[in-house]
N, C-alpha and C positions, 0 to 999 in steps of 0.2 A: 770793275770790282767795286763793291759798295763802299761808301765813305766810312761806314762803321768798322769795316775790317781794317782800313788804314788807321782809324782811331785806336783800335785794340793794339795794333803793332806799335804805333807811336807811344802809347802809354807804357808798354813793356820796355821799349827802348829807352825812354826818358827815365823810368824808374830804376833801371839797371845801370844807367850811366854812372851813378854814384854809390851803388849798392855793392854786392859781392863780386860782380863780374870784373871791375877794374882791379880789385885786390888779387884775384886769381891770375889775371893777365900779368900784373906786375911781378907776381911770384915766379912766373915763367919767363921773365924778361930776357934771360940769357939761354933760353931753352926752346927756341923755335916758335915764339908767340906770333911773329908777323905772318909766317906762312900759314899758321893755324887760323888766323883771322881771315886771310884771303880765301882759304878753302871753306871756312864757315859761312862767309858771305854767299858764295855760290851754292853751297849745300843748303843753307837756310832758305834762300830765295826759291830754289827748286822745290823743296819740301812744302813750302807755303803754297806755291802754285798748284802742286799735286793735290793737297788737302782741299783747297777751295774748289778746284775743278771736280773732285769726287763728290763734294757736297752739292754741287749744282744738279746732280742726278736725283736729289731728294728734296725738292722745293717744299718749303713750309713744314719741314719735319726736323725735330731735334734728334740728336744721336741716340738717346734711349728709345725714342719711338721707332727709329730705323732698325735698331737691333732687335727690339721685341717683335717687330713685324716680320723680320726675315731670318732670325736665327733661333735655335732652341735655348731653353733656360740655362742648361749646363754651360753654354757658351757665353750668353750675354751677361749673366749675373757677375761672373769673375771679371769680365772686361769692364763693365760699368763700375764695379768696386775699385778696380785698379786705377781707373781714371779719376774717380772721386777722391781717392787717397792722394793721387799725384797733384791734383789741383789744390787740395788742402795744404799739402807740403809746400807748394809754390807760394801760397798766401802766407804760410807760417814763416817762411824764410824772409819774405818782404816785411812782414810785421816785426819780426825780431830785429832785423837790420835797422829799421827806422826807429824802433824804440831805443836801441843802443845809441843811435845817432842823436836822437832828441836829448837823451840824458847826458851825453858827452858834450854836446856843443850848445844846447839851449837851456837846459835846466839841470845842472850838475847835481843839485842837492835833492831833487825829487826822487822818491823811492821808485825803483823800477816796476814794482807792482802797481803803483798809482798810475804811472805812465801807460803801462799795458792796459789797465782797466779803462783809462780814458780812450785809448785807441779802440778797444773792443766795444765800448759803449756806442761810439759813433758808427762803427762798422755794422753792429748788430741791427740798428734801425734800417740800414740800407739793404740788408739781406732779405727783408720781407716786402720789398716793393716789387712792382711788376717788371717784366723783362724790358718792355719798351721804356720804362722810366730809367732803367739802368743805362740804356743806350743814350737817352737824352741827357742824362747826368754826365756821362762820359764826354759827350760833345760839348756840354756847357763848361766843364772843367778845362778842357783843352782850349776852348775859345778864350777863356779868361787867362789861363796861365801860360799857354804856349808862346804868346808874344813876349812875355817877361823872360821865359827861358831862352828864347832866341836872342833877346837883348843881352842877357847875362853871358851867353856863349860868345857873342860878338865882342862884348867888353873884355872877356878873357883872352880871345884870340888877338885883340889889338893892344893888349897890355905890353908896355916896354919890357917888363920883367920876364916875359916869355923868351927863353933862350933856344933858338932853333938849332944851335950847335949840339945841344943835348939830344934833340930829336934825331939829328944826323947820326950821332953815336948809336942810338937805339936801332937805326936802320941798318947799321953794319951787320946786324945779326939776322938779316933776311934770308941767308942761305942755310940756316940751321934747320934740321929736321923738325916737322911740326910736333907739337905736344897735344896729346889727347885731351888733357884737362882744359887747356886753352881753347881748343877746337870746340868742345862741348859747351863751355861757358859762353863762347862767342855765338854759337848757334842759338843759344837760349833767347837772345834778343828778338828772334823772329817768332817766338812761341805765341805771341798775342793773337795771331789770326786763328789759332786753334780753338779760341773761345767760341768759335762758330758752332761747336758741337751742341750748345744750348741755344744760341741766338740765331741759328740758321732759320728757325721758325719765323723770325721777324726781319730777316735780311734778304732782300731780293737780289739774286745773282742773275742778271739779264743775259750775260754771255760769259763764256769761259775766259779765265785769265790766260794771257799769252806773253809774248816777248816784251810788250810795253810795260806790263805790270812787273815782269821779271827785272827789267831795267830800273824801274822806280825803286823796287825793293832793294836791288843791289846797290844803287847809288846812296840811298838813305842809310842802309845798313853799313856800308863802307865808311861813310862820314861819321856815323855814330861810333863805330869801333875805333876809327882813327882818333876821334876826339877823346873817347874813353881812355885810350892807352897812351897816346903820345903827348897830349897837352899837360897832364901831371908831370911827365918826365921833363918837359920844357921848363917847368917852374921849379921842380925839386931836384933836378939832376938825375943821372942814370944809375949811378953806382948804388945808392941807398934806397932806391924807390921801392924795393920789395919789402922794406921794413915798415912802411906806412900802413896803418890800419884803415884809415879812410882817406886815400890819396886825393880825392876830388875836394874834400872839405879843406884839407891843408892847402890845396891849390887856390880855391876860392878865397881863402883867408889872406892870400898874398895880394889881393886886388882891393883897391879903395875907390870910392866914388866921392871926390872932394866936395862937389856941390849938391850932394843929396842929403836928405834928413838922416838916412842910414849910411854911415861912411863905410862900414865893413860889409863887403859883398856877401860874406859867408852867412850872415843872419838871413838876408833876403833869399840867398841860395837854398839854405836848409828848409826854410818855411815853404817856398814854392815847390821844392821837390817832395816834401812831405805831403803837400796837397795832392800832387799827382800820384804819389804812392798810395794814398787813401783809396783812390779810384781803382788802382791796380789791384790792391788787396781785396776791395769790394767785388771786383769782377771774378777774381780767382775763387773766392769763397762762395760767391753766388753760384758759379758753375758747379763747384763741389757740392753745395747744398742740394741743387736740383738733381744731380746725379745720385746722391744718397737717397733723396726722396723717391727716385724711380726704383730704388732697390728695397728700401724699408718703409713700411706704412703700417703702424700699429693702430688697428681700427678701434680698440677699446681705450686708447689713450686720448680721451676727449674731455673738453670742458666747455659747456654751453655751445654745443654743435661745432666747436672748433677743434680740429685734430691737432694734437700737440707734438706730433713727431718732428716737424721742422724745428720747433723750439728746443726739443731735446738734443737734436743734432747741433744746433748753434751753441747750446750750453756746453756740450762736449768740446766744440771748437775752442770756446773761451777757456775752459779748464786746462786743455792741453797747451794752449798758448801761454797761459799764466805760468804753468809748470816749466815750459821751455825757456821763457825769458829769465826765470829765476835760477835755472840749473846751469845753462851753458854760458860760455863767454864768447868774445869776438873771434878768437882763434878756432874754437869748436864750431862756431857758426860757419866759418869759411869751409871747414872740412865737411860739414853737413851739406852746404851748398854745392861743393864739388861732387859729392856723392850723387846728389840729385841731378846735377847737370850731366854727369857721366852716363846716366840712364836714359838720356834723351833719345838716342837711336832706337832703343827698345820701345819707348813711348810712341814715336812716330811709326815704327814698324807695326805695332799692335793696332794703331788707329787705321793705317792704310790697308792692312790685311782685312780688318773688320769691315771697312767700307767696300772693299773689292768683293768680299764674300757676300755682303748684303746686295750689292749690285748684281752679282751673278745669280743669286737665289731669286731675286725679284725680276730677273730677265730685263734689266734696263739697258 
């Protein structure tokens, strides 16, 4: 499996470690969350392997190219539009979550509009670079920040304030029936590999993914979900954990680095995770933009030989993002995230059926 696919998965897992996923898991802490996470690890790893292996039949081709070559317009236009909207929604959830986080913990007095505009300004430049540049940027960000994230996670795991008795209490609910909301939210951490729908053109899949890749995905996914759910409980207790808006920020604020220039871990924690969230948001909206470009192309919308359709789409992205961050609050964001995660089986179903249809029609 290409290293870039692992990068996409890691970026999604790291970004959601402190975003909406832990909030949803804590909400279901007494409602079958442990069994939901176990099933999600198996289900998510299997779906990832299936999607990657299906794309191996279409080397050097993006999903829009595959669809246009193998299916009629009445089929591929709605499918591409559905995926374009889904990726935009995924990016919008990430953007809104981190804008709220930034304003709550780093810059309380800054207007939410100013913060959103700052995020959008940085992301907008990234949306017009080449696909290969996005891949290289993802690799660079992970090389720079992943060691810091690993250090912070080790620091938190070895903190004396971590009470494993609270974790043991949470484990007593392992026999409860699984919750669909927790299952879908947990499955979302594997969604990163699906970015292959645009980047398949530049990612070489030399051989099909198998048991080895399944094991790697399962181990990394299980560790991520264990850390996401149980560590905040170890610091904050089990009974009131569902009331925390950002449980991981509260957790990191319990840790100090005595001999560092920055004593409070939470500042370093938020800055590092925002950096990774930027690349996650960039990838989501980059994929969405390319999908919209494959559907809409206004030939007359030109300025000096440059077609302005992508700029129009990015402008719409920005306007919707500004309106969203101004209108909704943290609790409504969690509800929106839950709705999005609950539709994941449909998302995977449409993608797999589309690829199987293309494979059959092209006789591969």
